[in-house]
SERO-4910 file (N, C-alpha, C, O; in steps of 0.05 Angstrom, whole numbers):
BEGIN
 pado doro    nc1    nc2    nc3   cac1   cac2   cac3    cc1    cc2    cc3    oc1    oc2    oc3
  Met    A   1831   -569   1257   1831   -542   1247   1849   -539   1223   1853   -517   1212
  Gly    A   1861   -562   1214   1874   -562   1188   1897   -543   1186   1915   -542   1203
  Ser    A   1896   -527   1164   1918   -509   1158   1916   -482   1171   1930   -464   1164
  Gln    A   1898   -479   1190   1894   -454   1204   1920   -445   1217   1935   -461   1229
  Lys    A   1925   -419   1216   1949   -408   1228   1948   -411   1258   1926   -411   1270
  Thr    A   1971   -413   1271   1973   -417   1299   1991   -396   1312   2008   -384   1299
  Ala    A   1988   -393   1338   2004   -373   1353   2014   -385   1379   2004   -405   1389
  Cys    A   2036   -373   1389   2048   -381   1414   2054   -357   1430   2060   -335   1419
  Leu    A   2052   -359   1457   2058   -337   1475   2081   -344   1493   2081   -365   1505
  Leu    A   2101   -326   1494   2123   -328   1513   2119   -307   1534   2121   -283   1529
  Ile    A   2113   -316   1559   2110   -298   1581   2137   -296   1595   2147   -316   1606
  Ile    A   2149   -273   1595   2177   -270   1604   2177   -255   1631   2166   -233   1632
  Gly    A   2189   -267   1651   2192   -252   1676   2197   -269   1700   2181   -288   1705
  Asn    A   2218   -263   1715   2223   -278   1740   2200   -274   1760   2194   -292   1776
  Glu    A   2187   -251   1759   2166   -245   1778   2141   -263   1774   2126   -268   1793
  Ile    A   2137   -272   1749   2115   -290   1744   2122   -318   1754   2106   -331   1767
  Leu    A   2147   -327   1749   2155   -353   1758   2156   -355   1789   2151   -377   1800
  Ser    A   2163   -333   1802   2165   -334   1831   2138   -332   1845   2136   -338   1869
  Gly    A   2117   -325   1830   2091   -322   1842   2086   -294   1853   2064   -289   1863
  Arg    A   2105   -276   1852   2101   -249   1863   2081   -233   1846   2067   -216   1856
  Thr    A   2080   -240   1820   2061   -227   1802   2045   -248   1788   2056   -267   1777
  Ala    A   2019   -244   1787   2001   -263   1773   1998   -253   1744   1991   -230   1739
  Asp    A   2003   -271   1725   2000   -264   1697   1970   -259   1690   1953   -275   1697
  Ala    A   1965   -237   1677   1938   -230   1669   1935   -228   1638   1914   -220   1628
  Asn    A   1957   -235   1624   1957   -230   1595   1949   -255   1579   1938   -252   1557
  Leu    A   1954   -278   1589   1948   -303   1574   1919   -305   1567   1912   -311   1544
  Ala    A   1901   -300   1586   1872   -302   1581   1864   -283   1559   1848   -290   1541
  Tyr    A   1874   -258   1560   1866   -238   1540   1876   -245   1513   1861   -245   1493
  Ile    A   1901   -253   1511   1912   -259   1485   1899   -284   1473   1894   -286   1449
  Gly    A   1895   -304   1490   1882   -329   1481   1854   -323   1470   1847   -334   1449
  Arg    A   1839   -307   1484   1811   -301   1475   1812   -285   1449   1797   -291   1430
  Arg    A   1829   -265   1447   1830   -249   1423   1841   -265   1399   1832   -261   1376
  Cys    A   1860   -283   1404   1870   -300   1382   1847   -318   1371   1845   -321   1347
  Asp    A   1831   -329   1389   1808   -345   1380   1790   -328   1363   1781   -336   1341
  Glu    A   1784   -304   1372   1766   -286   1357   1778   -279   1329   1763   -275   1310
  Leu    A   1804   -277   1328   1817   -269   1303   1822   -293   1285   1832   -290   1263
  Gly    A   1816   -317   1294   1820   -341   1278   1849   -350   1277   1858   -362   1258
  Val    A   1864   -343   1298   1892   -352   1300   1895   -365   1328   1905   -352   1346
  Pro    A   1887   -390   1331   1887   -402   1357   1915   -401   1371   1935   -407   1359
  Leu    A   1914   -394   1396   1938   -396   1413   1941   -424   1422   1925   -434   1439
  Val    A   1961   -439   1412   1963   -467   1418   1985   -474   1438   1987   -497   1446
  Glu    A   2001   -455   1445   2021   -460   1465   2028   -434   1480   2028   -413   1468
  Ala    A   2034   -437   1506   2044   -414   1522   2066   -424   1540   2064   -446   1552
  Arg    A   2087   -409   1543   2110   -416   1560   2116   -392   1578   2114   -369   1571
  Val    A   2123   -399   1603   2132   -378   1622   2162   -383   1626   2171   -404   1634
  Ile    A   2178   -362   1619   2207   -366   1620   2220   -343   1636   2207   -322   1638
  Pro    A   2244   -346   1646   2256   -326   1663   2270   -304   1647   2273   -306   1623
  Asp    A   2278   -283   1661   2293   -262   1649   2323   -270   1646   2341   -259   1659
  Val    A   2327   -290   1629   2353   -301   1623   2357   -299   1593   2342   -312   1578
  Glu    A   2377   -285   1584   2380   -280   1555   2381   -306   1539   2368   -308   1519
  Glu    A   2397   -325   1548   2400   -350   1532   2374   -364   1530   2367   -376   1509
  Thr    A   2358   -364   1551   2332   -377   1551   2313   -363   1532   2298   -377   1517
  Ile    A   2313   -337   1533   2295   -322   1515   2303   -326   1486   2286   -331   1469
  Val    A   2329   -325   1480   2338   -330   1453   2329   -357   1442   2319   -359   1420
  Ala    A   2334   -377   1459   2327   -405   1450   2297   -408   1446   2288   -420   1426
  Ala    A   2281   -396   1464   2252   -399   1462   2241   -384   1437   2224   -394   1423
  Val    A   2251   -360   1433   2243   -345   1409   2249   -359   1384   2232   -361   1366
  Asn    A   2273   -369   1381   2281   -383   1357   2266   -409   1352   2259   -416   1330
  Thr    A   2261   -424   1374   2246   -449   1371   2217   -443   1363   2206   -456   1345
  Cys    A   2205   -423   1376   2176   -418   1372   2171   -403   1345   2150   -408   1332
  Arg    A   2189   -386   1337   2183   -372   1312   2186   -390   1288   2175   -385   1266
  Ala    A   2200   -413   1291   2201   -433   1270   2178   -452   1271   2171   -464   1250
  Ala    A   2165   -454   1294   2143   -474   1297   2115   -462   1294   2096   -477   1288
  Phe    A   2112   -436   1297   2086   -424   1297   2085   -400   1277   2106   -389   1271
  Asp    A   2061   -394   1268   2058   -372   1249   2063   -345   1263   2075   -327   1251
  Tyr    A   2055   -343   1288   2058   -318   1303   2068   -324   1331   2059   -343   1343
  Val    A   2087   -308   1341   2096   -310   1368   2093   -283   1382   2102   -263   1371
  Phe    A   2080   -284   1405   2078   -259   1421   2095   -263   1446   2095   -284   1458
  Thr    A   2109   -242   1454   2123   -242   1479   2111   -220   1497   2104   -199   1486
  Thr    A   2110   -225   1523   2102   -204   1541   2123   -202   1564   2133   -222   1574
  Gly    A   2129   -177   1571   2147   -172   1593   2176   -166   1584   2185   -175   1563
  Gly    A   2190   -151   1601   2218   -147   1597   2226   -125   1578   2249   -125   1568
  Ile    A   2208   -106   1572   2216    -84   1554   2214    -57   1568   2209    -36   1555
  Gly    A   2216    -57   1595   2215    -32   1610   2242    -18   1612   2261    -25   1597
  Pro    A   2245      1   1631   2269     17   1633   2291      7   1652   2312     19   1655
  Thr    A   2286    -16   1666   2305    -24   1687   2325    -44   1677   2323    -54   1654
  His    A   2345    -50   1693   2368    -67   1685   2359    -95   1677   2372   -108   1661
  Asp    A   2338   -105   1690   2330   -133   1684   2310   -135   1661   2300   -157   1655
  Asp    A   2305   -113   1647   2289   -113   1623   2307   -119   1599   2318   -100   1587
  Ile    A   2309   -144   1592   2329   -153   1572   2316   -165   1547   2331   -176   1530
  Thr    A   2290   -164   1545   2277   -177   1523   2285   -167   1496   2290   -182   1478
  Ala    A   2287   -140   1493   2294   -128   1467   2321   -138   1458   2325   -146   1435
  Ala    A   2341   -138   1476   2367   -147   1469   2368   -177   1462   2382   -185   1444
  Ala    A   2352   -193   1477   2351   -222   1472   2338   -228   1445   2348   -245   1431
  Val    A   2317   -214   1439   2303   -218   1413   2322   -210   1390   2323   -223   1369
  Ala    A   2336   -187   1394   2355   -179   1373   2376   -200   1369   2383   -206   1346
  Arg    A   2386   -212   1390   2406   -233   1388   2395   -258   1374   2408   -271   1358
  Ala    A   2369   -264   1379   2356   -287   1366   2355   -283   1336   2358   -303   1321
  Phe    A   2352   -258   1327   2351   -253   1298   2378   -245   1287   2380   -241   1262
  Gly    A   2398   -243   1303   2425   -236   1294   2427   -207   1285   2442   -202   1266
  Val    A   2413   -189   1298   2415   -161   1292   2424   -145   1317   2423   -156   1339
  Val    A   2431   -120   1313   2440   -103   1335   2416    -88   1346   2395    -85   1332
  Val    A   2419    -78   1370   2399    -60   1382   2409    -31   1377   2432    -25   1380
  Glu    A   2391    -14   1369   2398     14   1363   2376     33   1374   2353     25   1376
  Arg    A   2385     57   1380   2366     77   1389   2348     85   1365   2357     96   1345
  Asn    A   2322     80   1367   2303     84   1346   2292    112   1347   2278    119   1366
  Ser    A   2297    128   1326   2288    156   1327   2258    159   1327   2247    177   1340
  Glu    A   2244    141   1314   2214    142   1314   2204    136   1342   2184    148   1351
  Ala    A   2216    117   1356   2209    111   1384   2214    134   1402   2198    141   1420
  Val    A   2237    147   1399   2244    170   1415   2223    192   1411   2215    205   1430
  Ala    A   2215    197   1386   2196    218   1380   2169    212   1393   2156    230   1404
  Ala    A   2161    186   1393   2136    179   1405   2136    183   1435   2117    192   1447
  Met    A   2159    177   1448   2162    180   1476   2164    210   1484   2154    218   1504
  Asp    A   2178    225   1467   2181    253   1472   2154    267   1471   2150    286   1486
  Ala    A   2137    258   1454   2110    270   1452   2093    262   1476   2074    277   1483
  Tyr    A   2099    240   1489   2083    231   1513   2093    245   1539   2076    254   1554
  Tyr    A   2119    246   1543   2129    256   1568   2130    286   1569   2134    299   1549
  Glu    A   2126    297   1593   2129    325   1597   2159    333   1593   2176    316   1597
  Pro    A   2164    358   1585   2192    366   1581   2210    360   1605   2202    367   1628
  Gly    A   2233    348   1600   2251    342   1622   2247    315   1635   2263    306   1651
  Arg    A   2225    301   1628   2219    276   1641   2229    251   1625   2229    229   1636
  Leu    A   2238    256   1601   2248    234   1585   2278    230   1591   2295    241   1576
  Asn    A   2283    216   1612   2311    212   1621   2324    188   1608   2312    175   1591
  Asp    A   2350    184   1615   2365    162   1602   2352    135   1607   2352    117   1589
  Ala    A   2342    130   1631   2330    104   1637   2306     99   1619   2302     78   1608
  Arg    A   2289    120   1616   2265    116   1599   2273    114   1570   2260     99   1554
  Leu    A   2294    127   1562   2303    125   1534   2312     97   1527   2314     90   1503
  Lys    A   2319     81   1547   2326     53   1542   2303     39   1527   2308     20   1511
  Met    A   2278     48   1532   2255     35   1519   2253     42   1489   2236     32   1475
  Ala    A   2270     60   1480   2272     67   1452   2294     52   1438   2299     56   1414
  Asp    A   2308     34   1452   2329     17   1441   2316     -7   1429   2307    -25   1444
  Ile    A   2315     -9   1403   2299    -28   1388   2317    -44   1369   2336    -32   1358
  Pro    A   2312    -70   1365   2328    -85   1346   2327    -72   1318   2306    -63   1309
  Ala    A   2349    -71   1304   2351    -59   1277   2332    -74   1259   2330    -98   1258
  Gly    A   2317    -58   1243   2299    -69   1223   2271    -76   1234   2254    -84   1218
  Ala    A   2267    -72   1260   2240    -78   1271   2220    -57   1264   2226    -34   1261
  Ala    A   2195    -66   1262   2172    -47   1258   2161    -42   1286   2157    -60   1302
  Leu    A   2155    -16   1292   2145     -9   1318   2116    -17   1321   2101    -17   1302
  Ile    A   2109    -22   1346   2081    -26   1354   2073     -2   1371   2084      1   1393
  Pro    A   2054     14   1362   2047     39   1376   2035     33   1404   2022     13   1408
  Asn    A   2041     51   1422   2031     49   1450   2015     74   1456   2026     95   1462
  Ser    A   1989     72   1455   1971     95   1460   1968    101   1489   1956    121   1496
  Val    A   1978     84   1507   1974     88   1536   1998    102   1549   1993    121   1564
  Ser    A   2022     94   1543   2045    105   1557   2069    112   1539   2091    117   1549
  Gly    A   2064    113   1514   2085    124   1496   2105    104   1485   2109    102   1461
  Ala    A   2119     90   1503   2141     72   1495   2130     49   1478   2113     34   1487
  Pro    A   2140     45   1453   2129     25   1435   2140     -3   1440   2160     -6   1453
  Gly    A   2125    -22   1430   2136    -49   1427   2147    -51   1399   2151    -31   1385
  Phe    A   2152    -76   1390   2163    -79   1363   2157   -106   1351   2151   -125   1366
  Gln    A   2160   -108   1325   2156   -133   1311   2180   -139   1293   2189   -122   1278
  Leu    A   2190   -163   1295   2210   -174   1277   2199   -199   1264   2195   -219   1278
  Glu    A   2195   -197   1238   2183   -219   1224   2157   -228   1238   2139   -212   1240
  Asn    A   2155   -253   1247   2130   -262   1259   2130   -261   1290   2113   -273   1303
  Val    A   2149   -246   1301   2151   -243   1330   2142   -215   1338   2152   -195   1328
  Phe    A   2123   -214   1357   2112   -188   1366   2119   -185   1396   2111   -202   1413
  Val    A   2134   -164   1402   2145   -161   1429   2128   -139   1443   2127   -116   1435
  Leu    A   2114   -148   1465   2095   -131   1479   2103   -128   1508   2118   -145   1519
  Pro    A   2093   -108   1522   2099   -104   1550   2083   -123   1568   2065   -137   1558
  Gly    A   2091   -124   1593   2077   -142   1612   2054   -129   1626   2036   -143   1636
  Val    A   2053   -102   1628   2031    -89   1642   2005    -93   1626   2003    -84   1603
  Pro    A   1985   -105   1638   1961   -114   1622   1948    -92   1606   1942    -95   1583
  Met    A   1943    -69   1618   1928    -48   1604   1944    -38   1580   1932    -33   1559
  Ile    A   1970    -36   1583   1987    -27   1560   1989    -49   1539   1987    -44   1515
  Met    A   1992    -74   1549   1994    -97   1530   1969    -99   1513   1971   -103   1489
  Gln    A   1946    -96   1526   1921    -98   1511   1918    -77   1489   1910    -83   1467
  Ala    A   1925    -52   1496   1924    -31   1476   1942    -36   1453   1936    -31   1430
  Met    A   1966    -46   1459   1986    -52   1438   1978    -76   1421   1983    -77   1397
  Phe    A   1966    -96   1434   1957   -120   1419   1935   -111   1399   1936   -120   1376
  Glu    A   1917    -94   1407   1896    -85   1389   1908    -69   1366   1896    -68   1344
  Ala    A   1931    -57   1370   1944    -42   1348   1956    -60   1327   1964    -50   1306
  Ile    A   1959    -86   1333   1972   -103   1313   1953   -123   1300   1961   -140   1284
  Thr    A   1927   -122   1307   1909   -142   1297   1907   -141   1266   1901   -161   1254
  Asp    A   1912   -118   1255   1911   -116   1225   1935   -129   1213   1937   -131   1188
  Arg    A   1955   -136   1228   1979   -149   1218   1977   -180   1219   1995   -194   1210
  Leu    A   1955   -190   1231   1952   -218   1235   1932   -229   1214   1909   -219   1212
  Thr    A   1940   -249   1199   1922   -261   1180   1911   -286   1192   1925   -306   1195
  Gly    A   1886   -286   1199   1874   -309   1212   1854   -323   1194   1849   -316   1171
  Gly    A   1843   -344   1205   1822   -360   1192   1795   -354   1205   1790   -332   1215
  Arg    A   1778   -375   1205   1752   -372   1218   1755   -371   1248   1772   -386   1259
  Pro    A   1740   -354   1262   1741   -353   1291   1736   -380   1304   1720   -396   1293
  Val    A   1749   -385   1326   1744   -410   1341   1720   -405   1359   1720   -387   1376
  Leu    A   1699   -421   1356   1674   -419   1371   1673   -440   1393   1689   -459   1392
  Ser    A   1655   -437   1411   1653   -456   1432   1624   -459   1442   1608   -441   1439
  Ala    A   1619   -482   1454   1593   -487   1468   1600   -504   1492   1621   -516   1494
  Ser    A   1582   -504   1512   1588   -519   1537   1564   -534   1547   1541   -527   1541
  Ile    A   1570   -554   1562   1549   -570   1576   1559   -574   1605   1582   -583   1608
  Arg    A   1543   -569   1625   1550   -576   1652   1532   -599   1662   1508   -597   1659
  Thr    A   1545   -619   1672   1530   -643   1681   1538   -651   1709   1560   -644   1719
  Asp    A   1521   -667   1722   1527   -677   1749   1543   -703   1748   1551   -713   1769
  Leu    A   1548   -713   1724   1564   -738   1722   1593   -732   1728   1603   -710   1725
  Arg    A   1608   -753   1736   1636   -751   1741   1652   -757   1716   1642   -770   1698
  Glu    A   1677   -748   1716   1694   -754   1693   1697   -784   1687   1698   -792   1664
  Gly    A   1700   -799   1708   1704   -828   1705   1681   -841   1690   1685   -860   1674
  Ala    A   1657   -832   1695   1634   -843   1681   1633   -835   1652   1623   -850   1635
  Leu    A   1643   -811   1646   1641   -800   1619   1664   -807   1601   1662   -806   1577
  Ala    A   1686   -816   1613   1712   -817   1598   1710   -834   1573   1719   -826   1552
  Thr    A   1700   -859   1575   1699   -877   1552   1682   -865   1530   1691   -865   1507
  Gly    A   1658   -856   1537   1641   -844   1516   1652   -819   1504   1649   -816   1479
  Leu    A   1664   -802   1520   1676   -778   1508   1699   -785   1490   1702   -772   1469
  Gly    A   1714   -805   1497   1736   -813   1479   1726   -823   1452   1737   -817   1432
  Arg    A   1703   -837   1453   1691   -846   1428   1681   -823   1411   1685   -822   1387
  Ile    A   1668   -804   1424   1658   -780   1410   1680   -764   1398   1679   -754   1375
  Gln    A   1702   -761   1413   1725   -746   1403   1737   -759   1379   1745   -746   1360
  Ala    A   1739   -786   1380   1750   -801   1357   1732   -798   1332   1742   -798   1310
  Asp    A   1706   -795   1336   1688   -792   1314   1688   -764   1303   1680   -760   1280
  His    A   1698   -745   1318   1698   -717   1310   1725   -704   1315   1728   -687   1332
  Pro    A   1746   -713   1300   1773   -703   1305   1777   -674   1299   1797   -662   1309
  Asp    A   1759   -661   1285   1763   -633   1278   1749   -615   1298   1747   -591   1294
  Ala    A   1741   -626   1321   1731   -610   1343   1746   -618   1368   1755   -641   1371
  Ala    A   1750   -599   1386   1764   -605   1412   1743   -606   1434   1727   -588   1437
  Ile    A   1745   -628   1450   1727   -631   1473   1743   -629   1498   1762   -645   1503
  Gly    A   1737   -610   1515   1751   -606   1540   1733   -615   1563   1710   -609   1563
  Ser    A   1745   -628   1583   1730   -638   1606   1742   -625   1631   1766   -629   1637
  Tyr    A   1726   -610   1647   1736   -595   1669   1719   -600   1694   1697   -590   1697
  Pro    A   1729   -617   1712   1714   -624   1737   1710   -599   1754   1726   -580   1754
  Tyr    A   1688   -599   1769   1683   -577   1788   1673   -589   1814   1662   -611   1815
  Phe    A   1676   -573   1835   1665   -580   1862   1654   -555   1874   1670   -536   1878
  Arg    A   1629   -554   1879   1617   -530   1892   1592   -537   1907   1576   -554   1899
  His    A   1590   -524   1930   1567   -528   1947   1562   -558   1953   1539   -568   1955
  Gly    A   1585   -572   1956   1583   -601   1962   1577   -619   1939   1573   -643   1943
  Ser    A   1575   -608   1915   1568   -625   1892   1591   -626   1872   1606   -607   1868
  Leu    A   1594   -650   1861   1615   -655   1840   1602   -657   1813   1578   -665   1811
  Gly    A   1616   -650   1793   1606   -652   1765   1628   -645   1746   1652   -642   1753
  Val    A   1620   -642   1721   1639   -636   1699   1628   -614   1681   1604   -615   1674
  Asn    A   1645   -595   1673   1639   -577   1652   1652   -587   1626   1676   -592   1626
  Leu    A   1637   -591   1606   1647   -601   1580   1646   -578   1560   1625   -565   1556
  Val    A   1669   -572   1548   1671   -549   1529   1679   -560   1502   1698   -575   1499
  Ile    A   1664   -553   1482   1669   -561   1454   1678   -537   1438   1666   -516   1439
  Arg    A   1701   -540   1424   1712   -517   1409   1717   -526   1380   1728   -548   1375
  Ser    A   1710   -509   1361   1714   -514   1333   1710   -488   1318   1698   -469   1328
  Thr    A   1719   -487   1293   1713   -464   1276   1686   -468   1262   1676   -450   1248
  Asp    A   1674   -492   1264   1650   -499   1249   1627   -502   1269   1626   -521   1284
  Pro    A   1607   -484   1268   1584   -486   1287   1568   -511   1283   1557   -522   1302
  Val    A   1567   -521   1258   1552   -546   1252   1566   -569   1266   1553   -587   1277
  Arg    A   1593   -570   1266   1608   -591   1279   1604   -589   1309   1600   -610   1322
  Ile    A   1604   -565   1320   1599   -562   1349   1572   -573   1356   1569   -587   1376
  Ala    A   1552   -566   1340   1525   -576   1346   1523   -606   1345   1509   -618   1362
  Ala    A   1537   -619   1326   1537   -648   1324   1550   -661   1349   1540   -680   1360
  Val    A   1573   -650   1357   1587   -661   1381   1570   -657   1406   1568   -674   1423
  Lys    A   1558   -633   1408   1541   -628   1431   1518   -647   1433   1512   -657   1454
  Glu    A   1505   -653   1410   1483   -672   1410   1492   -699   1419   1478   -713   1434
  Ala    A   1515   -708   1409   1526   -734   1417   1532   -735   1447   1527   -756   1460
  Ile    A   1541   -713   1458   1547   -713   1487   1521   -713   1503   1519   -727   1523
  Leu    A   1501   -699   1494   1475   -699   1508   1463   -727   1508   1452   -735   1528
  Ile    A   1466   -741   1486   1456   -769   1485   1472   -787   1504   1460   -803   1518
  Leu    A   1498   -783   1506   1515   -798   1524   1506   -793   1553   1503   -812   1568
  Ile    A   1502   -768   1560   1493   -762   1588   1467   -775   1594   1463   -785   1616
  Asp    A   1448   -775   1575   1422   -787   1579   1426   -817   1583   1413   -829   1600
  Glu    A   1443   -830   1567   1447   -859   1569   1459   -866   1596   1454   -888   1606
  Leu    A   1474   -848   1608   1487   -853   1633   1470   -844   1657   1478   -844   1680
  His    A   1445   -835   1650   1426   -826   1670   1436   -802   1686   1430   -799   1710
  Gly    A   1451   -785   1672   1460   -760   1685   1441   -737   1679   1422   -740   1664
  Lys    A   1446   -715   1692   1430   -691   1689   1446   -670   1674   1470   -667   1679
  Val    A   1434   -655   1657   1446   -632   1644   1438   -607   1661   1414   -600   1662
  Leu    A   1457   -595   1674   1451   -573   1692   1450   -546   1678   1435   -528   1686
  Ser    A   1466   -543   1657   1465   -519   1641   1479   -525   1614   1494   -544   1612
  Gln    A   1473   -509   1594   1486   -512   1568   1485   -486   1553   1468   -469   1558
  Ser    A   1503   -483   1534   1503   -460   1516   1505   -469   1488   1515   -491   1481
  Met    A   1494   -453   1470   1494   -458   1441   1521   -450   1430   1536   -434   1442
  Pro    A   1528   -461   1406   1553   -451   1393   1552   -421   1389   1533   -410   1379
  Gly    A   1573   -408   1398   1573   -379   1397   1601   -368   1396   1620   -381   1388
  Ala    A   1604   -344   1406   1629   -329   1404   1650   -344   1420   1644   -359   1439
  Pro    A   1676   -339   1414   1698   -351   1429   1695   -346   1459   1689   -323   1467
  Gly    A   1699   -367   1475   1698   -363   1503   1670   -368   1515   1668   -372   1539
  Val    A   1649   -369   1499   1622   -374   1509   1621   -401   1522   1628   -421   1509
  Gly    A   1611   -402   1546   1608   -428   1559   1633   -441   1569   1632   -464   1576
  Thr    A   1655   -427   1570   1680   -439   1578   1685   -437   1608   1705   -448   1617
  Gly    A   1669   -423   1622   1673   -419   1650   1664   -444   1666   1653   -463   1654
  Thr    A   1669   -444   1691   1661   -466   1708   1637   -459   1725   1630   -473   1744
  Gly    A   1623   -438   1717   1600   -429   1733   1574   -441   1724   1553   -436   1735
***
């Protein structure tokens, strides 16, 4: 994918690491990044530890064009993401008057207490990310976008920043489901991948109703390249006397990526 811009996601939260909460944001952000032509190429789950957040933000903002964080910007004592991101950039946290105004417009009179006002404490110099769902904004510092962990709110805020992301061609996909096993396909798939380095071939085994097989997913920004790789895989399956159980044509991001 050459010089195409890339993105990274930092999922912040002890509750994710402990298994008490299942992350629902990675799939959404990954799909939308593909659609926007900014592939999400790395995701990390890290704890609510300031030093860890600072280190991860600084490492990732230097390595990727865009960094998204989710979690840790609520009103409670363990919501430390804003302070950690400020420290990563070497700036102070300050009460943001624009954020206060947005929250004041959302909450009923008397409901904007000190705990909620903590969500208006934003790193100096940050641009706000509007929150059409619950008032309290996220923020952007350079190429780092700080979003909440609640999926519905995160999604609304992500959509509010899509015009700030400069992407390339959308990442498209196609899929083939076969009754062959990975071991039978491995050598041939390796050869096809070497012949087409600008496409990604994913191999995902499945087991259902007593049957084993593999879902093969081809991803690229070039539909012609996807079609060429797909044809090569179909020939390989035929040579190995396998069956093609289902397939999809090159299409929108995510098409054919399931295991169904």
